[in-house]
ChimeraX commands (.cxc) that place a marker at each C-alpha (Angstrom):
marker #1 position -0.02,-0.18,0.04 radius 0.5
marker #1 position 1.20,3.61,-0.86 radius 0.5
marker #1 position 2.31,5.81,1.87 radius 0.5
marker #1 position 0.15,8.99,2.47 radius 0.5
marker #1 position 1.83,12.33,1.47 radius 0.5
marker #1 position 0.42,15.76,1.52 radius 0.5
marker #1 position 2.31,16.73,-1.68 radius 0.5
marker #1 position -0.29,16.53,-4.57 radius 0.5
marker #1 position 0.25,14.13,-7.32 radius 0.5
marker #1 position 0.01,14.36,-10.88 radius 0.5
marker #1 position 0.67,18.14,-11.20 radius 0.5
marker #1 position 3.65,20.34,-11.71 radius 0.5
marker #1 position 4.25,22.11,-8.39 radius 0.5
marker #1 position 5.72,25.64,-8.58 radius 0.5
marker #1 position 8.50,24.98,-5.97 radius 0.5
marker #1 position 12.14,24.55,-5.08 radius 0.5
marker #1 position 12.89,20.73,-5.45 radius 0.5
marker #1 position 14.36,20.71,-1.98 radius 0.5
marker #1 position 10.97,21.79,-0.29 radius 0.5
marker #1 position 9.23,19.08,-1.89 radius 0.5
marker #1 position 11.64,16.51,-1.09 radius 0.5
marker #1 position 11.38,17.35,2.61 radius 0.5
marker #1 position 7.74,16.64,2.64 radius 0.5
marker #1 position 7.95,13.41,1.28 radius 0.5
marker #1 position 7.98,10.14,3.55 radius 0.5
marker #1 position 10.86,7.95,3.39 radius 0.5
marker #1 position 11.26,5.27,1.19 radius 0.5
marker #1 position 8.31,6.99,-1.13 radius 0.5
marker #1 position 9.95,7.32,-4.52 radius 0.5
marker #1 position 10.30,4.54,-7.03 radius 0.5
marker #1 position 11.99,6.29,-9.80 radius 0.5
marker #1 position 13.63,9.64,-10.77 radius 0.5
marker #1 position 14.12,10.73,-14.16 radius 0.5
marker #1 position 15.46,14.13,-14.36 radius 0.5
marker #1 position 17.62,16.79,-16.39 radius 0.5
marker #1 position 19.01,18.80,-13.59 radius 0.5
marker #1 position 20.91,22.15,-14.10 radius 0.5
marker #1 position 24.56,21.26,-14.77 radius 0.5
marker #1 position 25.98,24.51,-14.93 radius 0.5
marker #1 position 25.84,25.27,-18.76 radius 0.5
marker #1 position 24.31,28.89,-18.03 radius 0.5
marker #1 position 23.66,29.16,-21.89 radius 0.5
marker #1 position 21.81,31.40,-23.65 radius 0.5
marker #1 position 21.47,30.74,-27.53 radius 0.5
marker #1 position 22.42,33.81,-29.66 radius 0.5
marker #1 position 20.88,32.13,-32.77 radius 0.5
marker #1 position 17.14,32.29,-32.07 radius 0.5
marker #1 position 14.95,35.20,-33.00 radius 0.5
marker #1 position 12.96,34.53,-29.56 radius 0.5
marker #1 position 15.50,33.89,-26.77 radius 0.5
marker #1 position 14.64,31.71,-23.74 radius 0.5
marker #1 position 15.40,33.06,-20.30 radius 0.5
marker #1 position 18.27,31.26,-18.59 radius 0.5
marker #1 position 17.87,28.16,-16.63 radius 0.5
marker #1 position 17.29,29.01,-12.78 radius 0.5
marker #1 position 20.37,27.69,-10.69 radius 0.5
marker #1 position 22.30,27.05,-13.71 radius 0.5
marker #1 position 25.60,28.89,-12.88 radius 0.5
marker #1 position 27.21,25.80,-11.74 radius 0.5
marker #1 position 26.09,22.10,-11.24 radius 0.5
marker #1 position 23.25,21.94,-8.83 radius 0.5
marker #1 position 23.44,18.76,-6.86 radius 0.5
marker #1 position 22.25,19.92,-3.34 radius 0.5
marker #1 position 19.06,17.80,-4.28 radius 0.5
marker #1 position 21.02,14.26,-4.38 radius 0.5
marker #1 position 21.62,13.39,-0.72 radius 0.5
marker #1 position 18.16,14.53,0.51 radius 0.5
marker #1 position 16.11,12.73,-2.23 radius 0.5
marker #1 position 18.31,9.35,-1.59 radius 0.5
marker #1 position 16.30,8.63,1.73 radius 0.5
marker #1 position 13.14,9.24,-0.10 radius 0.5
marker #1 position 13.78,6.11,-2.51 radius 0.5
marker #1 position 12.53,2.66,-1.98 radius 0.5
marker #1 position 15.06,-0.10,-1.89 radius 0.5
marker #1 position 15.48,-0.97,-5.74 radius 0.5
marker #1 position 14.80,2.67,-6.58 radius 0.5
marker #1 position 15.93,3.57,-10.07 radius 0.5
marker #1 position 17.41,7.18,-11.35 radius 0.5
marker #1 position 18.06,8.38,-14.77 radius 0.5
marker #1 position 19.91,11.96,-14.90 radius 0.5
marker #1 position 20.97,13.68,-17.73 radius 0.5
marker #1 position 24.20,15.30,-17.59 radius 0.5
marker #1 position 27.22,16.57,-19.86 radius 0.5
marker #1 position 30.67,15.24,-19.86 radius 0.5
marker #1 position 32.44,17.92,-18.15 radius 0.5
marker #1 position 30.35,17.61,-14.95 radius 0.5
marker #1 position 30.79,13.67,-14.94 radius 0.5
marker #1 position 33.03,13.78,-11.92 radius 0.5
marker #1 position 30.95,16.03,-9.61 radius 0.5
marker #1 position 27.81,14.38,-10.83 radius 0.5
marker #1 position 28.87,10.93,-10.08 radius 0.5
marker #1 position 31.01,11.79,-6.83 radius 0.5
marker #1 position 27.56,13.12,-5.43 radius 0.5
marker #1 position 25.74,10.17,-6.74 radius 0.5
marker #1 position 28.01,7.76,-4.77 radius 0.5
marker #1 position 28.58,9.96,-1.77 radius 0.5
marker #1 position 24.32,9.90,-1.39 radius 0.5
marker #1 position 24.62,6.06,-1.48 radius 0.5
marker #1 position 23.67,5.49,-5.25 radius 0.5
marker #1 position 25.14,2.63,-7.32 radius 0.5
marker #1 position 26.07,3.61,-10.70 radius 0.5
marker #1 position 25.37,1.19,-13.14 radius 0.5
marker #1 position 25.14,2.41,-16.73 radius 0.5
marker #1 position 25.86,5.44,-18.97 radius 0.5
marker #1 position 22.98,5.83,-21.37 radius 0.5
marker #1 position 23.37,7.80,-24.73 radius 0.5
marker #1 position 20.38,9.79,-26.37 radius 0.5
marker #1 position 20.81,10.11,-30.16 radius 0.5
marker #1 position 19.09,13.31,-31.18 radius 0.5
marker #1 position 19.49,12.49,-34.89 radius 0.5
marker #1 position 19.82,16.02,-35.58 radius 0.5
marker #1 position 22.78,18.31,-34.30 radius 0.5
marker #1 position 22.64,20.77,-31.77 radius 0.5
marker #1 position 24.14,24.43,-30.78 radius 0.5
marker #1 position 27.47,25.53,-29.15 radius 0.5
marker #1 position 30.25,26.91,-30.72 radius 0.5
marker #1 position 29.17,26.61,-34.22 radius 0.5
marker #1 position 32.72,27.15,-35.69 radius 0.5
marker #1 position 35.08,25.89,-33.12 radius 0.5
marker #1 position 33.63,22.33,-32.14 radius 0.5
marker #1 position 32.22,19.34,-32.93 radius 0.5
marker #1 position 28.35,19.39,-33.93 radius 0.5
marker #1 position 26.87,17.58,-30.78 radius 0.5
marker #1 position 24.54,14.95,-31.78 radius 0.5
marker #1 position 24.28,13.05,-28.55 radius 0.5
marker #1 position 23.39,13.65,-25.07 radius 0.5
marker #1 position 24.53,11.67,-21.72 radius 0.5
marker #1 position 22.79,10.11,-19.24 radius 0.5
marker #1 position 23.52,8.20,-16.02 radius 0.5
marker #1 position 21.31,5.07,-14.63 radius 0.5
marker #1 position 21.86,4.56,-10.90 radius 0.5
marker #1 position 20.16,2.56,-8.53 radius 0.5
marker #1 position 19.63,2.23,-4.65 radius 0.5
marker #1 position 20.38,-1.18,-3.92 radius 0.5
marker #1 position 19.60,-3.64,-6.79 radius 0.5
marker #1 position 16.97,-3.45,-9.43 radius 0.5
marker #1 position 15.98,-6.18,-11.75 radius 0.5
marker #1 position 14.56,-5.39,-15.36 radius 0.5
marker #1 position 10.84,-6.74,-15.37 radius 0.5
marker #1 position 10.73,-6.01,-19.26 radius 0.5
marker #1 position 13.96,-7.17,-20.47 radius 0.5
marker #1 position 17.39,-5.60,-20.59 radius 0.5
marker #1 position 17.52,-2.22,-22.20 radius 0.5
marker #1 position 19.66,-0.92,-24.37 radius 0.5
marker #1 position 22.19,2.08,-23.65 radius 0.5
marker #1 position 21.29,3.99,-26.65 radius 0.5
marker #1 position 17.79,5.86,-27.40 radius 0.5
marker #1 position 17.53,6.96,-30.81 radius 0.5
marker #1 position 14.74,9.91,-30.89 radius 0.5
marker #1 position 14.58,12.90,-32.98 radius 0.5
marker #1 position 15.02,16.00,-30.95 radius 0.5
marker #1 position 12.42,18.83,-30.65 radius 0.5
marker #1 position 12.73,21.17,-33.64 radius 0.5
marker #1 position 13.77,24.51,-32.83 radius 0.5
marker #1 position 10.40,26.12,-34.14 radius 0.5
marker #1 position 8.54,23.93,-31.64 radius 0.5
marker #1 position 10.79,24.29,-28.55 radius 0.5
marker #1 position 9.24,25.74,-25.45 radius 0.5
marker #1 position 12.10,25.28,-23.30 radius 0.5
marker #1 position 15.75,25.64,-24.03 radius 0.5
marker #1 position 16.67,22.21,-23.12 radius 0.5
marker #1 position 13.39,20.39,-23.56 radius 0.5
marker #1 position 13.81,16.61,-24.26 radius 0.5
marker #1 position 11.21,14.92,-26.57 radius 0.5
marker #1 position 8.21,13.49,-24.70 radius 0.5
marker #1 position 8.52,9.97,-26.71 radius 0.5
marker #1 position 12.28,9.81,-25.30 radius 0.5
marker #1 position 10.91,10.17,-21.97 radius 0.5
marker #1 position 8.05,7.58,-22.67 radius 0.5
marker #1 position 10.68,4.96,-23.72 radius 0.5
marker #1 position 12.90,5.69,-20.30 radius 0.5
marker #1 position 9.63,5.12,-18.35 radius 0.5
marker #1 position 8.80,2.07,-20.05 radius 0.5
marker #1 position 12.35,0.48,-19.27 radius 0.5
marker #1 position 12.54,1.54,-15.62 radius 0.5
marker #1 position 9.03,1.95,-14.64 radius 0.5
marker #1 position 6.22,-0.36,-13.28 radius 0.5
marker #1 position 2.71,-0.29,-12.74 radius 0.5
marker #1 position 1.90,1.58,-9.37 radius 0.5
marker #1 position 5.06,3.51,-9.22 radius 0.5
marker #1 position 5.75,6.74,-8.31 radius 0.5
marker #1 position 7.87,8.95,-10.52 radius 0.5
marker #1 position 9.64,12.01,-9.19 radius 0.5
marker #1 position 11.07,14.86,-11.38 radius 0.5
marker #1 position 12.48,17.40,-9.60 radius 0.5
marker #1 position 13.31,19.93,-12.59 radius 0.5
marker #1 position 10.22,19.81,-14.60 radius 0.5
marker #1 position 10.99,22.35,-17.19 radius 0.5
marker #1 position 8.25,22.64,-19.58 radius 0.5
marker #1 position 6.76,19.38,-18.35 radius 0.5
marker #1 position 7.96,16.86,-20.94 radius 0.5
marker #1 position 8.35,13.90,-18.35 radius 0.5
marker #1 position 5.11,14.75,-16.31 radius 0.5
marker #1 position 3.40,14.45,-20.08 radius 0.5
marker #1 position 4.97,11.05,-20.75 radius 0.5
marker #1 position 4.27,9.90,-17.34 radius 0.5
marker #1 position 0.77,10.75,-18.04 radius 0.5
marker #1 position 0.64,8.89,-21.19 radius 0.5
marker #1 position 2.30,5.89,-19.78 radius 0.5
marker #1 position -0.23,5.91,-16.76 radius 0.5
marker #1 position 2.40,6.30,-14.29 radius 0.5
marker #1 position 1.85,8.86,-10.96 radius 0.5
marker #1 position 4.43,11.41,-10.39 radius 0.5
marker #1 position 5.30,14.36,-8.52 radius 0.5
marker #1 position 6.84,17.14,-10.27 radius 0.5
marker #1 position 8.27,20.66,-9.76 radius 0.5
marker #1 position 9.69,23.51,-11.20 radius 0.5
marker #1 position 10.73,27.16,-9.96 radius 0.5
marker #1 position 9.92,29.13,-13.31 radius 0.5
marker #1 position 6.36,30.15,-13.26 radius 0.5
marker #1 position 6.10,30.61,-16.89 radius 0.5
marker #1 position 7.44,26.78,-17.54 radius 0.5
marker #1 position 5.05,25.57,-14.67 radius 0.5
marker #1 position 2.04,27.03,-16.44 radius 0.5
marker #1 position 3.17,25.76,-19.72 radius 0.5
marker #1 position 3.72,22.09,-18.39 radius 0.5
marker #1 position 0.29,21.86,-16.52 radius 0.5
marker #1 position -1.33,23.28,-19.69 radius 0.5
marker #1 position 0.39,20.41,-21.60 radius 0.5
marker #1 position -0.70,17.73,-19.02 radius 0.5
marker #1 position -4.28,19.14,-19.55 radius 0.5
marker #1 position -4.12,18.44,-23.15 radius 0.5
marker #1 position -2.71,15.12,-22.72 radius 0.5
marker #1 position -5.52,14.17,-20.63 radius 0.5
marker #1 position -8.14,15.38,-23.16 radius 0.5
marker #1 position -5.93,13.45,-25.93 radius 0.5
marker #1 position -6.20,10.42,-24.09 radius 0.5
marker #1 position -10.13,10.23,-24.31 radius 0.5
marker link #1:1,2 radius 0.2
marker link #1:2,3 radius 0.2
marker link #1:3,4 radius 0.2
marker link #1:4,5 radius 0.2
marker link #1:5,6 radius 0.2
marker link #1:6,7 radius 0.2
marker link #1:7,8 radius 0.2
marker link #1:8,9 radius 0.2
marker link #1:9,10 radius 0.2
marker link #1:10,11 radius 0.2
marker link #1:11,12 radius 0.2
marker link #1:12,13 radius 0.2
marker link #1:13,14 radius 0.2
marker link #1:14,15 radius 0.2
marker link #1:15,16 radius 0.2
marker link #1:16,17 radius 0.2
marker link #1:17,18 radius 0.2
marker link #1:18,19 radius 0.2
marker link #1:19,20 radius 0.2
marker link #1:20,21 radius 0.2
marker link #1:21,22 radius 0.2
marker link #1:22,23 radius 0.2
marker link #1:23,24 radius 0.2
marker link #1:24,25 radius 0.2
marker link #1:25,26 radius 0.2
marker link #1:26,27 radius 0.2
marker link #1:27,28 radius 0.2
marker link #1:28,29 radius 0.2
marker link #1:29,30 radius 0.2
marker link #1:30,31 radius 0.2
marker link #1:31,32 radius 0.2
marker link #1:32,33 radius 0.2
marker link #1:33,34 radius 0.2
marker link #1:34,35 radius 0.2
marker link #1:35,36 radius 0.2
marker link #1:36,37 radius 0.2
marker link #1:37,38 radius 0.2
marker link #1:38,39 radius 0.2
marker link #1:39,40 radius 0.2
marker link #1:40,41 radius 0.2
marker link #1:41,42 radius 0.2
marker link #1:42,43 radius 0.2
marker link #1:43,44 radius 0.2
marker link #1:44,45 radius 0.2
marker link #1:45,46 radius 0.2
marker link #1:46,47 radius 0.2
marker link #1:47,48 radius 0.2
marker link #1:48,49 radius 0.2
marker link #1:49,50 radius 0.2
marker link #1:50,51 radius 0.2
marker link #1:51,52 radius 0.2
marker link #1:52,53 radius 0.2
marker link #1:53,54 radius 0.2
marker link #1:54,55 radius 0.2
marker link #1:55,56 radius 0.2
marker link #1:56,57 radius 0.2
marker link #1:57,58 radius 0.2
marker link #1:58,59 radius 0.2
marker link #1:59,60 radius 0.2
marker link #1:60,61 radius 0.2
marker link #1:61,62 radius 0.2
marker link #1:62,63 radius 0.2
marker link #1:63,64 radius 0.2
marker link #1:64,65 radius 0.2
marker link #1:65,66 radius 0.2
marker link #1:66,67 radius 0.2
marker link #1:67,68 radius 0.2
marker link #1:68,69 radius 0.2
marker link #1:69,70 radius 0.2
marker link #1:70,71 radius 0.2
marker link #1:71,72 radius 0.2
marker link #1:72,73 radius 0.2
marker link #1:73,74 radius 0.2
marker link #1:74,75 radius 0.2
marker link #1:75,76 radius 0.2
marker link #1:76,77 radius 0.2
marker link #1:77,78 radius 0.2
marker link #1:78,79 radius 0.2
marker link #1:79,80 radius 0.2
marker link #1:80,81 radius 0.2
marker link #1:81,82 radius 0.2
marker link #1:82,83 radius 0.2
marker link #1:83,84 radius 0.2
marker link #1:84,85 radius 0.2
marker link #1:85,86 radius 0.2
marker link #1:86,87 radius 0.2
marker link #1:87,88 radius 0.2
marker link #1:88,89 radius 0.2
marker link #1:89,90 radius 0.2
marker link #1:90,91 radius 0.2
marker link #1:91,92 radius 0.2
marker link #1:92,93 radius 0.2
marker link #1:93,94 radius 0.2
marker link #1:94,95 radius 0.2
marker link #1:95,96 radius 0.2
marker link #1:96,97 radius 0.2
marker link #1:97,98 radius 0.2
marker link #1:98,99 radius 0.2
marker link #1:99,100 radius 0.2
marker link #1:100,101 radius 0.2
marker link #1:101,102 radius 0.2
marker link #1:102,103 radius 0.2
marker link #1:103,104 radius 0.2
marker link #1:104,105 radius 0.2
marker link #1:105,106 radius 0.2
marker link #1:106,107 radius 0.2
marker link #1:107,108 radius 0.2
marker link #1:108,109 radius 0.2
marker link #1:109,110 radius 0.2
marker link #1:110,111 radius 0.2
marker link #1:111,112 radius 0.2
marker link #1:112,113 radius 0.2
marker link #1:113,114 radius 0.2
marker link #1:114,115 radius 0.2
marker link #1:115,116 radius 0.2
marker link #1:116,117 radius 0.2
marker link #1:117,118 radius 0.2
marker link #1:118,119 radius 0.2
marker link #1:119,120 radius 0.2
marker link #1:120,121 radius 0.2
marker link #1:121,122 radius 0.2
marker link #1:122,123 radius 0.2
marker link #1:123,124 radius 0.2
marker link #1:124,125 radius 0.2
marker link #1:125,126 radius 0.2
marker link #1:126,127 radius 0.2
marker link #1:127,128 radius 0.2
marker link #1:128,129 radius 0.2
marker link #1:129,130 radius 0.2
marker link #1:130,131 radius 0.2
marker link #1:131,132 radius 0.2
marker link #1:132,133 radius 0.2
marker link #1:133,134 radius 0.2
marker link #1:134,135 radius 0.2
marker link #1:135,136 radius 0.2
marker link #1:136,137 radius 0.2
marker link #1:137,138 radius 0.2
marker link #1:138,139 radius 0.2
marker link #1:139,140 radius 0.2
marker link #1:140,141 radius 0.2
marker link #1:141,142 radius 0.2
marker link #1:142,143 radius 0.2
marker link #1:143,144 radius 0.2
marker link #1:144,145 radius 0.2
marker link #1:145,146 radius 0.2
marker link #1:146,147 radius 0.2
marker link #1:147,148 radius 0.2
marker link #1:148,149 radius 0.2
marker link #1:149,150 radius 0.2
marker link #1:150,151 radius 0.2
marker link #1:151,152 radius 0.2
marker link #1:152,153 radius 0.2
marker link #1:153,154 radius 0.2
marker link #1:154,155 radius 0.2
marker link #1:155,156 radius 0.2
marker link #1:156,157 radius 0.2
marker link #1:157,158 radius 0.2
marker link #1:158,159 radius 0.2
marker link #1:159,160 radius 0.2
marker link #1:160,161 radius 0.2
marker link #1:161,162 radius 0.2
marker link #1:162,163 radius 0.2
marker link #1:163,164 radius 0.2
marker link #1:164,165 radius 0.2
marker link #1:165,166 radius 0.2
marker link #1:166,167 radius 0.2
marker link #1:167,168 radius 0.2
marker link #1:168,169 radius 0.2
marker link #1:169,170 radius 0.2
marker link #1:170,171 radius 0.2
marker link #1:171,172 radius 0.2
marker link #1:172,173 radius 0.2
marker link #1:173,174 radius 0.2
marker link #1:174,175 radius 0.2
marker link #1:175,176 radius 0.2
marker link #1:176,177 radius 0.2
marker link #1:177,178 radius 0.2
marker link #1:178,179 radius 0.2
marker link #1:179,180 radius 0.2
marker link #1:180,181 radius 0.2
marker link #1:181,182 radius 0.2
marker link #1:182,183 radius 0.2
marker link #1:183,184 radius 0.2
marker link #1:184,185 radius 0.2
marker link #1:185,186 radius 0.2
marker link #1:186,187 radius 0.2
marker link #1:187,188 radius 0.2
marker link #1:188,189 radius 0.2
marker link #1:189,190 radius 0.2
marker link #1:190,191 radius 0.2
marker link #1:191,192 radius 0.2
marker link #1:192,193 radius 0.2
marker link #1:193,194 radius 0.2
marker link #1:194,195 radius 0.2
marker link #1:195,196 radius 0.2
marker link #1:196,197 radius 0.2
marker link #1:197,198 radius 0.2
marker link #1:198,199 radius 0.2
marker link #1:199,200 radius 0.2
marker link #1:200,201 radius 0.2
marker link #1:201,202 radius 0.2
marker link #1:202,203 radius 0.2
marker link #1:203,204 radius 0.2
marker link #1:204,205 radius 0.2
marker link #1:205,206 radius 0.2
marker link #1:206,207 radius 0.2
marker link #1:207,208 radius 0.2
marker link #1:208,209 radius 0.2
marker link #1:209,210 radius 0.2
marker link #1:210,211 radius 0.2
marker link #1:211,212 radius 0.2
marker link #1:212,213 radius 0.2
marker link #1:213,214 radius 0.2
marker link #1:214,215 radius 0.2
marker link #1:215,216 radius 0.2
marker link #1:216,217 radius 0.2
marker link #1:217,218 radius 0.2
marker link #1:218,219 radius 0.2
marker link #1:219,220 radius 0.2
marker link #1:220,221 radius 0.2
marker link #1:221,222 radius 0.2
marker link #1:222,223 radius 0.2
marker link #1:223,224 radius 0.2
marker link #1:224,225 radius 0.2
marker link #1:225,226 radius 0.2
marker link #1:226,227 radius 0.2
marker link #1:227,228 radius 0.2
view
């Protein structure tokens, strides 16, 4: 039987993730999938309409990792997007909290991304780390480490670091089970909550930027309408 919590499920809260984590019971979360602010502090100069910078993105924001560990059940799973230059800091924080790092995952975006358009290789992939609290046995077969999903095209982006709903749906199918609680501490524009809704997985999500919270909750309503 699921533990009781006063934190409302299946919406995106306009809240700091640390405040939400503090309100959750111990041994409550089954899965975390997140794209945390890892210190890029990037703003594209090649868009007509520029997004605001991501909150807490001046350096890798790892303060949430240790507090969330105790809130996860034994056998809990975490998938976290990151960039190569913050790998040591992220991995050290995960290990220090008690997570076991199991796999590096790759998202093949098919198309290339931004960055130094004249001085570096065009990035076509992003990295993820898969870690567990204790040991988890995959229920639907062993997933591959590579996910090939078309990135969200520029004209359709509603968040500067937006991940495709289809990518999140694949991740959910691979590491979530019926009855799980999924936690997303950095919801952005709501791609993961929308994917969870489509996959019928309950979630708790939070985001500091009220504009993205509004967008994400609107997308959730549209997803619910589309299911009926």
